[in-house]
N, C-alpha and C positions, 0 to 999 in steps of 0.2 A: 906310735903308729897313728897315722891319720886315716880317717874314714870319710867317704863322701856319701851323704844322704840325698837321695833324689825322690821326688814325688811326681807321679805320672810322667816319668822320663825327663823331668826338668831338675837340674841340680839345685838343691836348696841350701845346704850348708856343709861345712867341713868340721869334723869332730876330731879332737886330739884325745886319744886314749892314754890314760896314765899307766904305761907299760910296766913300770917298776912296782906299782901298787897292785896290779891285777894280772899277773903273768898267766894264770890259768884261763882267765876269760880271754886274754889276748890270743893264746894258743887255740882256743876253740873258735874264735872269730877267724883267725888265719886259715884254719882247716875248713871252715864252712862258708866263707864269703867268696863271691857275691851271693846275695839272697834277695828275694822279693817277697812281699807280704801285703796284707791289707792294713792301711793306716787307721788307727782308732784314736779317739779322743778321751782323755781322762776327765770326763764330765763332772765327777764329784770332787776329784782331787784338785782340779783347777786347770791352769793353762799348761797342759802337757799332752803330747802325743805319744803313742806307743804302738808296738806291734809284736806279734809272737814270732819267734824264730826256732827252728828245730836244732837248738844247741843246748847241750847239757854242760854247765860250767859251775865251778865251786863258788861258794860265798867268798868274796875278797873285798877288802877295804869297806867293811860293813858299818853302816850307820842306820839310824832311824831316818825316814824321809824328812821329818821335821828338822832334824839336825843338819841335813844337807842344805836345805833352804836357809837356815840360820847361819851356817858357815859361809855360804856364798854372799849373803847380805852383809855379814861382818867384813868379809874380805873385799868384795867388789861393789857393794851397795845395792845389789839386786840378786834375785835367785835364778833368773833366766839363764839358759845355756848349760845347765847341769845335765849330765848324761848318766843314766843309771841302768843297772841290770837287775831285774826281779826274778831271781832264781826259781822259785816254786812254779811260776807260770811261764817261764822262758820268755820274758818280755823285755824288749829294749825300749827304754823310756827317755824322751828328750823334752826338757822343760823349755817352752818358748816364751813365757811371760812371767810376771811376778805374782800373779794371783794363785797362790797355792794354799791348800788346806794343811794345817799342822796335823800330821798323821803319824802315829807311833808304829810304823810298819818297817820291818827290817829290809834293807836294800843294799846292793853293792854300788857305790859311787865310783864310776869307771872313767869319767872323762868330762870334757866340756866342749862346747861349740866355740871354735876359734875364728870362723868366717861365716857370714851369711845370717846373722841374727835377724835382720829385717825380713829376709826371704823366709826364714823359719817361722817368724811370727805371722806372716801372711798365710803360709801353708797351714799353720795351726788354726787360725781363725776360719779359713775355708773348711777345714776338717770339722770344726765345731758345728758349722752350719750344714755340712753335707759329708757324712763319713763315707768311706769306701774307696778312697784313692789308693793306687798301688804305690807302695814305698819300696825303694831299693837301697841297699847298703853295700858298699864295696870299699876295698882298700885303695887309698889314693896312691898314685904312682910317685 
């Protein structure tokens, strides 16, 4: 399943969700999208944006956040583009850069950005400087 992330009504990136690895999260997304929320920045964790969604979904494809970054660096040479779901706070998380803190926090690794990495990085930097943009997430046609 592909998702479109937009910020302030401008399409930013396309996300490929790992359907076979996170079927429960996919079902919850299909049931609840499209959604809008307020975009926030992971100021302590590094170059990541996130937002809260009214979705209850199970833990699936679980790793520690530091493991997701390490896996992507080993596989692709960089951490950016990873997409995760943080179940306890119902947060959808998108990594836009490579500056990430190693953090032993359990998270569901649910997908990756497949188009729009530059646009995502620009949106992430803008959000770092001025939070509060409206983010929307919808299923791609």
